[in-house]
N, C-alpha and C positions, 0 to 999 in steps of 0.2 A: 668299143666302149661308148655307151650313149652319152651325148653331150648335154641333154636336157632330160628332166624328169618326164616330160610328155612322151618321149620316145620309149621309155620303160613301161608306160601304161598301156601300150597297145600289144596285147597278147592274143594270138589267134590259134595257138595250139590247143588240141583237145586230148584229154587223157581218159580213155574209156575205162569204166570200172570192170574188173574181172568178174565173170559170171558167178564164180563160186563165192565171191564177196557180196555181190548184189543179192544173191539168194537169201542171205541172212539179214538183209536190211529190214528195218522196222517200217519202211514206207517204200512203195513202188514209185516209179517215175511219174506215172499219171496222177497219183495222189499228190505228189510234190508239186507238180505243175498246177494242179487245181488250187492247192493252198496258196501257192505263190501268187496266182492270179487274184484270189480273194483278198489277200493281204495288200496287193497293189491297188486294186479297185476300191476297196473300202477298209482302210487300215483301222479306223476306229471300231467298226463293227467286228472285224476279225480279232483284234487284240482284246477287245472288251469281252467277247464270247469266251476266248481262251482263259482270260483272267477269272471270269465267273466260274468256269468249269473246273479249273485246276488249282485255284488258290482258295484258302479259307480266309474270309474277311471278317475282322472285328466290327468294322463299320463299312458296309458295302459302298462302293463308289457310284456316283450318279453320272459323272462326266468322265469319259475315257481320256480325252486329250484337251488340254486348255492351251489355246494358241494366242490368246489376247495379249500376252506379254512377250511375244516373239522378239528375239530368238530364244527366250527362256521358256521353253515349253514344259508343261507339267502333265505327266501321265498319271491318271487315277488319283489326282490331287486331293479330292474330297473323301477318298477312301482311307481306311486304316487297317493294317494287318501287322502281324508279328512274324518276321522272317524266321526266327528260331522255331516257332510253332510250325510254320509251313515246311521248313526243311527237315524237322526231326519229329516233333510231338505227334503229328497226325499219322505217323508211320508206326506208332506204338501199339495199335490195335491188332490183335491176331498174330499170325505167323510172321508178319513183316518185321515185328520188333526184333527178331533174331536174325534178320538178313543184314548183309553188309551195307553200312551207310558210308563207310570210308575205308578205302584200301590204300595204304601208304607203303611206298618202297624207299628204303634208305639208300644212301650212296654206296653202302657196303653190301647191298643186295638183300638186306633183311626186309621182311614184309610184316606189317601189322594190319590186321583187319579189325575194325571197330563196328559193332552192330548198332542199330538204332537205339536199342535199350541202353547199351554201354555209353553211347554218345550222349544220350539224354541225361544219364546220371552225372557224367563229367561236366556237362554244361550247367546243370543245376548246382553242382558243388561250386563251380567257379563263379557263377552268378551270385550265389550266396556269399562267397568270399569277397567279391567286389562290393556287395551291399554292406557287408560287415566293415569294410574299409571306408564306407561313406559314399561310395559311388551311387549316383541317382540318375533317374531319367534326365537326359539332356546334358549330362556331364561328358567331358571329353576324356578318352582313354587312348594312350599310345601303346601298341602291341609291338614289342621289340624282341622278336624271337626268330630262330631259324625256321625253315620250312618243315615243321613236324606236326603231327595231328593235334597237339595241344594248342597250336596257333589257331586252328579251326575252332576248337573248343572256346578259346578266348574271344574270337570274333562273334560266335553265336551267343556266348554268355552276355556280351555287351548288347547285342540285338535283343536278347530276352528281356533285359531290364531297361532298354531304351537309351542306353549310353551311346554316344557317338564315338566311333573308333577310327583310328588310322593305323595302318600296318607298315612297319619299317623293318626291312630284312635285318635279322640279327647279326649279319656279318659286317655292317657298317661301323666305322670308327665313331668315337664320341663326337668328334667335330662334324662328321657327316650326319649323325643322328640329330645334333643340335640344329643344323641347317634345315633338315626335313621337318622338324617339329616347329 
């Protein structure tokens, strides 16, 4: 048994990936090494390029990383985007709208598949229900639910309208919930 945490941090074993598994990977080892090198050598350029290529921005960022308030770093601080739009809405064009956005498996083995179109509808309904209850941009919402697809709907609905949310697992007691809130 290690006597200090330092001894647990030195790991030298290697676990090779089976060839049949590597063959179905989305990236080969050379590409991974090249991307790792780029991210290490110039992280601002690397992450800035990825953010421009793969996210839709309402207000494009000008600065990738703000370090002037270290250790409180800000990534893309002058940019603005909507997480719900980037996660769901932009997938509504064409055949992608009918592809699985979420696959959930319950403890009893039941499986639910939710398409992007279905997820968008549920998020829109929940966001409108929140607004009907008076929730506005900047308001705080606590989501107290078990791990079910509706919890994702609630989080993305909050993001859609700009409400700040916190998630508390639905299995906590009233006292534990009070402490977390």
